[in-house]
N, C-alpha and C positions, 0 to 999 in steps of 0.2 A: 334292807338288802334287796328285797323284791323290786322296789322302785329303782335302785341303781342298775339292776340287771335289765330291767325294762328299758331304761334310758340307753344302755349300751347296745341293746338289740336294735333300738330305734336308729341310733347313729349308723350302725352297720348297714341297716336297710336303706338309709338315706344315701350313703356312699354308693351302694350297688345301683340304686336307681339313677344317680347322677352319671355313673359310668355308662349305663345302658342308654341314657338320653344323649350323651356325647357321641356314642357310636351311631345312633340313628341320625343325628345331625350331620355327621361327617358323610354318611351314605347319602343324605339328602342334598349335600352341597354340590350340586352340579350346575354348570353354567347354563343359562337360558337367555337366548337372545343377546349374547355378548355380555351379560351381567351375571355375576356370581352372587349367590345368597347363602349365607351360613347362619347357624343359630348357636348360641352359646348361653349357658346358664349364668345367672348373675352370681356374684360373690366368689368367683374362682380366684385362686391364688395367683401371684405373679409367675409368669412362665407357663401357665396352663396352655395346652395345645388347643388351637381353634381350627386351623385348616392348613393344608399344604398348597400355598398359592403358586409356588414355582411349578408344581406338577399340574395343578388345575388349569393354569394359564398357559402351559406349554412352554415355559421359559427355561433357558439354560441356567441352571443354578450357579454354575461357575462364573457367569458373567453378570450376576445381579449387582455385585459391588461396583464393578467397572461401569455399568450402565446406570448407576445411581438409582436403583430401585427403591422407592420410598412411598410413604403415605403422605399425601398432601392434605393439610388441615389448616383451618383458619387460625390466624394469629391469636394467641391467648387461650385457644381451646385445649381442653385436657386430652391427652393422648392415652386412651384406654387400651388401645391395641397397637402392636408393633410387629415389624417383619424382621425375621432373622435372615440377614443377607448371605449367610453361609449355607443354609439349607432351604430358604424360601418358605419357612413355616411362619404362619400368622399366630402370634401368641398374645396372651393377656399381659399387658404392660403394668396395669394397676387394677386394683379391685373395682369391679363394676357393681354399683348399687342401682338396681333398676328403678327403685322408687326415687332416687336422686336424679338420675339421668332423664327419666320421663316422668314428669310430675303428673300428667294426665294419664288416665287409664287407656286401655287398648294396646295395640301392638307397639312395642318399643324397638325402634330400628336405629342402628348406627350406620350412617352412610359414609363409606370410605372411597376416596379417590386415589388410585394407585398410578404412579407415574414412573415410566422407565424411559431412558434416553438412549440415543445412538442405535437404532432410530427412535424417534420420539413416539411413544405409545401411551395411551390412557385407558385405564380400566376402572370400572365402577363395581364396588362390592358392597352388599348390604349384609349387615350382621344383626340378626334379631336377638335381643337380650331376653332370654326366657326367665320368667318369674319362678322362683323357688319359694317354698314355704319357710321363709326366714323371719317372719313376723307373726306373733301371736295376737289375737284380737285383744283390744284394750277398751276399757270403759273410761269415761272422763273422770269419774270419781270411784274410789274404792268402796265407798259407802254412800248409798243413795237413800234419801228420806222421801217416802211417798205418803202423802196425807190422804186418807180415805175417810170420807164421812160415814158415819155409822148408818146413815140412811141410804147408803148405796144399795141398789137393788141387785138381786142375783143376776149374774151374767154381765154386770157392768165391766167395762173394759178400761184399763188404765195403761196408756202407752208408756213404755219404759225407754230410758235413754239407750240408744243403739250403741253397740260396740263398733269400733273402727279397726280395720285391718288394712295396712298399706298394700298388701299383696292383692293380686287380681285373679279373676277367674275362680277356679275351684279353691285356690289358696286363700280367698277372702272369707268373710264371715258366712258360714253355711247354715247354721241353726243355733237356737238357744235352748238351754235346759234349766229347769227350775228345781231346786231342792224340794223334796217331799214335805208337804204341809197339809193342814186340814181345811184351809180357807181359799186358797188361790190355785189356779191352774195357769198354764202358759200357752199362748197361741202365737205362732210365728207367722208374720205376714210378709208378703213380698210387694215391694213398691214397683212402680212402672219401670224404673231403671234396674230392676232385678236385685236391688239391695234388700236385705232382710232387716226386720225390726220385730221386737217382741211386745206383746200386750199381756198385761196381767188381768186375768178374768176371775171375777169374784164368784166363787162356787158355794159359799156359805155365808149367811148373814153375819154381820159384825155386831158386836155388842161391846161398846166402849167400857161399860161398867164391869164387864167380865174380863176383858183383856184390852189394854190401852195400845199395845204395840205388838206387831208380829215381825219376826225376822226370817227372811228367806235368802237363799244364795242363788244368784243368777249367773249362769255359765254360758259364755259365747264360744262356739266351736267353729273352726274353719274346716274346709274340705281337703286340706293338704294331707300329704303322707310324709312323715307321721302327722297325726292330727295335733293341732295346737289349740289352746283354749285360754280364755281370760275370764276372770270372775269379778263380780261386784256384789256387795252385801246391800240388800234392800231392807230398809227399816220402814215398815208400814205403820204409820201413826193413824189411829182411829180418831176422827174428829166429829164434832157435832155436825149436824146436817147443813150442808150447803150443796143442795142437791142438783145444781145446774152448773155446768161447765161452759166456758166460752166455746164458740164455734166459728171457724173461719168460713168465708164465703165458699172457698174451694180448697181442697187439700194441697194443691200445687199451683204455682203461678209462674208464668213465663214473661219475660220482658227483654226488649232489645235496647242497647245503649251504645252510641258511638264511642269509640275508644278515646277520642279527644274531648269528651265531655268534661267541663270544668268541675272543680270541687264545689259541693253544695247542690249539685243537680239532683232533682227528685227522681229516684229510681222507680219507686212504686209506692202506692198508698194502700197499706193493708187494712183490712176491716174484719174484726171479730166481734161477735155479739154474745151476750150472756143474759139469759132470761131472768136472772135474779135481780134484786133491787138492792140499792145501797151499796155498801162496800162489796157485797157478794157479786154485784154486777159491774163494778168498775174494773176495767181490764188494763193490764200493763203488758207492753210488748218488749221483748228482749231476744237476743240471740241465744240459741240453745247452747248447751255446754260443748257440743261437738263442732261449733263454728271454728274453723282453723284461724290461726293468728293472721294469715294473709287477708282473710275476709274481714276481720275486725279492723285491719289497717286501711282497707279500701272503702268500707261502708259503715254507715252509722244509722241506728234506728231510734226514732223518737219514742220514748216509753209510753207517752200519753196518746199521741196521735197515730202511731203506727206507720209514720212516714219513714221510708228507707231512703237515705240521702247518700250521695257520693262523697267520700271523705278524701281519698287519695287518687293519684293519677293511674289511669288504666293503660294496659299495654296488650293489644290484641295478639302481638307476636309471642308474648309470654304465656298468656292463657286466654283462650277465646270464650271460655264459659266459666262463670262463677256460680256456685251452688250455695245458697243462703238458707239456713235452717232457723226459723223464727218460731218462738213460743209466745203464747198468750195465756195469761191466767188472771183471775179476778182477785180482788183484795179481801174477799171473804175468808172466813175460816175454812179450813180444809180445801183451799183452792187447788184446783187441779189444772195443770198446764196442758194446753193443747198445742200441737205443732203443725207447721206448714213449711213447704219448701218453695223457695223462690229461685228460679233459674234465670240468671242474668246473662243474656247472649250479647257479646260485644260485636259491634259492627266495625269492620276494618276501615281505617282511614289511610289514605296514601301519605303517610308521615315518614316514610323511610325511603331515602334515595338509594338507587342501586349501588352495590359495592363491587368495584372492579379489582380483581386480584390477578397479578401476573404469576401464574403457577410455575412456569419454566420459560426462560429466555435464552435463546441460542444466539448470542452476539459476540463479536461482529460477524457479519455475513460477507462471504466472498462476492466480489463484484461480478464474477462469472457464474454465480449460482443460477441454476435454471429456474424458470417460472414454476411456482408451486412449492418452492422450498419453505419449510416450516421455520418461522422465526421465533414464535412464542406461543405458549398455551395460556389462554386467558379464561378465567372463571368469573361469572357475573352472578351476584346473589342479591335478591330483594326479599327481605323477610315479610313483606306484605303479602296479602292473598288476593286471589282472583286477578282481575285486570291490574290491580295495584302492584302485584308481584310478577306480572308478565313483562319481560324485559326484552328490548331489541338493542342490538349492539352494532355500531358502524364505525368506520375510520374516515378520516378526511379524504376527499376525492383527489387531492393533488399529490398523492404519494403512490408509488408503484406497489402497494400492498392491498390486501383484502382479507376479510374475515370469513372463515368457513366454520359452520357449526357442526361439531361432531356428536355431542350429547346436548341435552337440554341445559342451557345456561353455561355451556362450555364452547369456546371458540378457539380456532387456531389461526394465527396471523401468518399469511403466506405471501410470497412475492408474486406479482402478476406479470412482470416483464424483466428483461435484463437490466442490470444495474451498471452504472459507470461511476467509479470513484472519482475520476478526474473531473466529472461534471458536478456531482453531488457527493461529497465525502461522508455525509452524515444526514440521517433523516430523523426528524422529530414527528413521530406518528401520534396523532391525537385520537384517542379511543373514546367514543361517546356511548354511554349506556343510558337508555331512556325507558322508563316504565310506561304502561298503558293507562295509568291512573288519571284522575281529573282533580286538580291540575296535574299535569305530568311532571315528574321529577327526573332530573338527569345528573349524571356524574361524568366528568371528563378526566381522563388519565393520559399522560404523555409518556410514550416509550421512545427512548433514544436508541436508534439503530445505526451504529457506525458501520461503514462499508470497508471491508478489508481489501487491500490492493492486490491486484494480479498483474504480472508483467505482460501487459497487452499494448504497450506503447514503445516504439523504437525511439532511440535518441534522435534529436533533430538539431542540426547545426544552425547557428544564428545567421549564417550567410550561405548562399548556394555554392560559392567558391571564394577563395582567398587569393589576393594578389599581394606579394611581399617584395619589397625592394631592398636589396642588401648591397651596400657599398663593397666593392672588391677590397681585398687585402684586410678583410675583417679578422678580428682576433678569434682564434679557435675557442669554442665554448661559449661565445657570446650569444645572448638571446636575440632571435631575429623576428619572432612574432608569437602570437598566442591565438589558438583556436578554442572555441567554446561551443558546447552543445547543451541542449536542455532535454530533460526527460520528464514528462508530466506525471510519471509514477512516483512513488514515495519509498522511503527507506532504502533497502538494498536494491530494489528495482530501479531506483533513480541514481544509484551510485555509478558514476561513469569512469571508465579508464580509457585512456587514449593510446593509440599505437600507430605506427607507420607501416603501411602495407609493403610487402616485399617488392622489390623492383631493382632496376639497374639504371645508372646514370653514366653514360659514356663507358659502358662495360664494367663499371664498378658498382657494388651493392649500394643501395640508397642509404643503408645504415652507416656507411662511411662518410656521408656528407652531412646528414642532419640527424638529430635525435629529438625525442619529445618526452616531456614529463608526463607519466601516465596519469597523474592525479590532477595537475593544473592545466595541462594542454599547452604549456610553454614549449616552444621549439628552439633548439640551439644548433648552431653551425659547428660541426665537428672539425672542419678544416678551413683554412683560409682560401677563399674563392678568388679566382682569377678571371676577370672579364675577358681577357684575350683567349682563354681556354674554353670557358663555358659562359654563355651569356644568359641563359635561362634554362630552367628545368621545372618539372612538376612532380609532385608526390601525392600519394593518396593517404589521407589520415582517416583512421577508423576510430569511432567512439562506440564503446560497447558497455552495456549496463551489466549489473551483477545479478540479474534475475535468473530464473530458471523456467524455460530455457532462455539463455541470454539473447538479447536483440542488439543490433548494431546498425550504424549508418556511416557512410563514407562521404568525404568531401575532398575536392581537389585543391591543392595549394600550389599556386604558380609563384615561383621564386625567380625574380629578375635581378641579375647582377649589374650594379651600376659601375660605370667606368671611373677610374681615377687616373690622373696623369702620372703614371708610374713607368712610362716607357719614353725614352728620349728618341728623337728622330734618328733614323739610320740612313746614311748616304749610300746610295747604290750606284751612283755614277757621278763623277768619275771615281774609280776605285784604284788607289795607289797600289803599286806592286812592290813587294819586298820592302815595305816601309819607306819607299822613296816618294818624292813629290810627283804628282801627276803633271805632265808637261803637254804643251800644245804649241803649234806654230801659227803665227798670225802674220799675214802679208802686210808689209808696210803700206801698201797701197789701199788697205781697207778703208772704206768710207765710214762716216758716223752711222751708227745703227747696225753695223756689221755683226752678225751672230757668230760669236766665237764658239759657243757651246751651251749646253744646258746642264745645270746641276740638278740631279734627281735624288729625292729622298722619300722615305716612307716612315709612317709612325703606326705602331700596332694598336694605339689607343683609338677611341671613337669620338665623334662629335668635335667640339672645339679642341679637345685634347689632341686630335690628329690633324687639325688645320695648320698647315705649315706656311711659314713666311721666310723669305730669303733676304739677306742683306750682306753688303760688302763690309767685312769687319776690318780687314787690313789690305792695303794696296801700296804699290810703289808710287803710283800716281792716281789719286782719287778722281782726277779730271779726265782720265782716259777711258775708264771702264765703269759699267753699272750692271747691277743684277736686278732682274724683274722680281718684285717682292712676292708675287704669287706664282710665277712660272719658273723661276730659277734660271731664266735665260741670261747669259753673259754676253753683253753687246758693248760695242765701242761708242764712246760719247763724242769723239771728235777724230779727225784725221791725225796720223802720226806726224810728228815733227822730227827734224834732224837731231835735235838735242834730246829727244826721248830715248831712254835706255832701251837696249835691245832685249833685255830680260826683265819682264814684269812679274813680280811675285804677288799673288793675291790670296787672301784668306776669306772664304765665304762661310757665313754662319746660317744654319737652318734652325728656326725656332718654331715650337708648336704653340697653340693657343691656350694651353692648360694653365692651371694655377696650382703650384708655382710653375713657371715656364721652364721647359727643358730644351736643350739645344745641342747641336753637333756642328763641327767645323770641318772644312776640307781646304787643303792648301793646293794652289795651282801655280805652275811656273809657265808663263807664256813667253815664247821666244819670237821676236819680231824679225822676219827674214825678208829679203828683197824678192826672192823667187821661191815658190813652193817646190820641193823635190817631188820626184815621181812616187817614191815609197818612203813613207815616214810614219813612225809609230805615234799614235795618239797619247800613249802613256809610256814614255821612255824614262829611264833613270836619269837623274841629274848627275852629270859627270864633269870632268875637268875640261877645259877648252881644248879644241882639236890640236892646236899646236903643241900643247903639253903632252897629250896622250900619244901622238904619233912620234914624238921625239924620243920615247922611252921604249927600248926593246922588251922590257919586262912586261909592259902593257900588252904587247902582241902575244907573248906566251900565255898570259892570263886569258886573253880572249879565245885563243885556240883551245885551251883546257876547258873553259866554260862552255864552248860550243860542243865539244865532245861529250861532256857530262850531260848537257841538255838533250843531245840527240839520244843518248842511251836511256835517259829517264823518260823521254817521249815514247820510245819504243816499248818500254816496260808498261807504261800507262796504257798504250793502245792494246797490248795483249791482255792486260787485266780487264780492260773495258769490254773487249770482245767476249771473254769468258763470262763476265757478269751478265752481259746482255743475253747470251745464250741460256744461262741458268734462269734468268727472270722470264725469258720467253716461254720456257717450259713451265714455269710456275703459273704464268698467265693462262696457258692452255689447260693445265691440270686443274686449276682452281676456278676456271671460268671467270677470271677477274675482268673487270671493266677496263677499258683503255685508259682512263685517267689514273687508275691505280697501278698500272704496269709501267715502271719507270723507264724501261728500256725497250718496250715493245714498239714496233714501227707504227708510226702515226699517233702514238699516245702523247698526251700532254705531260710535261714534267710535274711531278708531285711537289707539294709544298712541304714535304717532310724534311727536306734539308738539301744542302748542296755543299760541294767541296771544290775549292779552286786550287789550281796548281799552275806553275809557270811553264808553259810550253811555247816553243818557237814555231810559228806558222809561216810557211813560205808559199804565199800564193803566187800564181804565175804572173810574170811581168806584164805589165800593160793591162791587167784585168781591171775593168771599170766598175764591176759590181762590188758592193761592200759585202764583207763577210759578217753575218749576224749570228748571234748565239743567245738562246733563251736562258734567262736566269731565274730559276725557281727559288722559292723561299723568301723573296723580298716582298711579295705582294700577297693579296688574298687569293683564295682558291679560284681557279679559272683564269688567272692573269699570269702572264709571263713578261719579264723585263728583259729586253734585248740590248746587248752591248754590241753595237755595230762598229766594225773596224774598217777604215778607209782602205783603198787599194794601195796607198803609199805605206801602210803600216808594215814595219819589219817584224814586229813581234805581236803576239796576242795571247790572251789568257783563255785556255780551253777549260771549260767547266763541265763536269759530269755529275749526274745525280747519284745519290746513295741513299738506300733505305735507312731510316732512323726511327728510333722509338718515339712515342708521343712525348711532348715536352713535359718536364716535371714542374711542380709548383714553385720550386725555389729557383728555376731558371728564368728570372725576370729581368736581368740586366741586359741593356742593349748590346749589340755587337761591338766588339773592341778590335782595334787594330792589332794584328799579330806582330810579334817581334821580328826584327830582321832575320832572314834566313828561314822563317817558318811560314807555312801556308796559312792563309786567312780562313778560319773556320766560321762559316756563315750560317750553316744549317742549324746549329745548336744555340746560336746567340741572337739571331734576328727573328722576332716573333712575326706572326701573321699581321700584315699591315691592314689598316682600316681603309675601306674604299670610299669613305665619305668625302675625303679631300684629296683624292688622287689627281694629278695633272692630266691633261688630255694626252691621248696616245701619241700625238705629234710632238709632245714635249718630253716624252720619256727617254729618248735615246741619250746616250752620254755625249761627251764633248765630240763634236764633229768639225771637220775642217770646212766642209762645204754644206750649203743648205740644199 
C-alpha cells in the first residue's frame, strides 16, 4: 500500500512539473529576428497545446483558412505538429518520442516552415523537444557473472557493465548503488563524455574455499524527477588465480572514416596485452554487451586480431559519429574483461544532390503583373555538410524571372519585367540547384509558368478598308460582303462582335440599308438598291471584343452600286401632244442632206446601258429619209419627186447598248409643202383634210368651243403659277435656299425633281423672227436643261412649269409612258435622271426644227 501511495504521489508531482514547464515555455516563445522558437516536452497526447501562432505572428485568425495557412513539410515526413486554422493554435498532432526523433544526443529541434498566401509570406519556427524522464536505466543483462580470482588484491577494481538510459541530461544515468555486502564496495567513475560507469572495488580478500560465490545487487539511478532506476544481479564467482588482466594501449580511440568507404575497410587495429602466459595471456576481442544493434550491423571485430572492419554502408547524414565499446579478456581462468571505447568519426562525402521543392506556386500569372510579382516559393535542401551542403540556386537567363533569397535555402521566384502573352504564352523555367562540393552535384527542375491573358490588344481588321460592288436591283436580305478582324488576345478577350456605326445615307438611317451579323461579320443588303438613286455610299463597321474594358476598331466599307440596264430610253423631243402624232412640214424644194429635225432621247442608266443609237424603223419611203445612228438627226436622202406622197409617216426607234437591249419609238408625220407658211406648229394634231373640215359647220363650232376652253384654262394656269412662284420666293428668302433649289425664283435653274406639261396656246406676235425656247427639267442630269424651241410660225406650244415633288421611290423604275388621250403627260414621276455619259452635243438637243 505504501508503494502504491508513493507511485500516485510521484505521478501527481510529474504532472505538476509538466504544467509548470509548459507555462515557462509559452512565456519564453517570443519571436527573435523574425523566427519563433518554442519548446514542448515529449510524449504529450494528441491535441496538446504548443503555441498560439496566430497571435505570435500577428495574423488575423479569421483569414487563416482562406489564406491557406499551413505547415510545409517534406514528402513522407511525419507530421508531429499541426495548426488549427480556426484559432491559429499549434498543437501536437501525434505523440513525439524524443529518442525516436533525435537519435543523437544534444538539443532536439523540429524545424517548421509556415506558409500563408495572399500575400505570400513565409515564417520559420523551431520547436525544441524537451526530454522527460520517461525511461529507466537498464542493464544489458538482468544477471551478470563476474569472475574474480581469489588472488585478487585488496583495492582491485573490476569494471561493471554500464546501464543505458535513452534520456539525456539529468534524466540519464546519474549514479550507481551497490547492495550492502562485506567484500565489495562501489565507485562511480565519469568518462570524458560525462557518462557514468561503476567499478567494483575489492575491500576484503577472497577465499574460494570459504565462499565460492558472492551475490550483490547493482542499482543504476538517473537524475530525473521522479527518480527512475534499474537493477542487475551480479554473481561474483571466485576463481583460482589468474592475476593479470589484459590492458589496452589507451582507454579510448578515435578514428576518421569517409562515409563512402566500402565494406571490408579496416577501421582500426586494436591492441591489448596480458602479462600472463599461456591461455591466461591469449586475448579475445569482442563487442561489449551494450553495443547497439546498429553498430553490430555496420562493424565487425576479429576476435583474434582485434581488427575492426567495416561491415555495412555508412551514411553521414544519418549519423556522423559511431561509438564502439570493445572488450578484451584472456582465455585463462577467472578472465577479467577490460573495455575500451572507439569513436568512429565519419567524413562527409558529397554523395547527395540538392533537392528542389516547389513549396507554393501561384500560376498562371497575369501578363500585366508588375516586375517583382512572386510566382513561386522554392526550398532547396542538401543533407550533406559543409561545402557539400552549401547550395546555390539559379534560373536560366533567357526568361524574365529571377530568384531572390528570403531565408537560407529558401528562394522566391519573381518576375523581372513585363510579360506579354501574345509573344510568349508560357514559360518553362529551368531551376538549377548546385552544391559547393567537389565534384559538384546539381539538380534541375522545370517549372511551367503559363501567362494569363489581359485585354491589352484591340481588334485589327484584315484590310484597312473594304470596297464592295453590288449590282442594283439586288434581292433584299442577300449577302453583299464579309468583313473580318483579328484579336491576338485569347478566350473572351478575343471574342469579337461586329456592328455598324450610326449614320445616315441620303437622310435615311444606315440601318435601313445594310445589316451585319454580329458573330460572323457577314453584311446583308436590307433593300433593293437602285443605281439611278444612289451610286455609292460608305459605312463604318466596328469590331469590339468581349474583354473588360472592351476594345474596338473601325473600318470603312465603301459600297458601289453597279448599273443594270433596267431603264429604257425616254424620248424628250419631239413630244407628241394629246396622244397625237408629232407633225412637221418639209419644203418640196429640200435638197439631199436637208435637216428635217433631231430626235432627242435620254437614258437614266450609265455606261453602255445609256449609249443610245437611232434607226428608222418604219417609213413610207425608206429612200427618202435617214436618221443619224448616233445623233438622231433626221435628214433627206434625195430630192422630192412629183410622185412622192405629200405625207410621209416615219417611226424612229431609239435603242440603248445594254444587255438585254431596251428601246423606245416615236412616230412622226411629215407633210411635204410647196411653200412654208409664216406660222406653223412643229407639233400639230393630225386632222382631216382641209376641204373636209371647212365644209362642215360642226367643225367650226367645235373649234370655237375648244378655243374658249383653252383660253380659260390658260388664265387659270397663269394665276396658279403666279401664286406658286410668290410662295416659293418667300420660302427661298426664309430658308436661304440656293438658287438651283428654288424652282420659281428669278434666275434659278429648274430642278430635276419633276415637271408637268399642259396644253396651252401661245400667240406670239406676228412676224417675230426669234424662236420661243422653254427649259425642260427632269429629262437630264442635274445642271442640264433640255429646251424645246418653237419656230415663229408655230401656232401652238406646250408651256411647262416646274412643280416640287418628293424623292423618287424604289419601286418607281419604269420609264415614262405616253398618257392617254385627254390627259396630261406626267414626266416628273416617270422619267429618271439621265446619265450624262452618252448625251448628244448641245447643238443636237433641240427638237424638230424647220430651219437650221
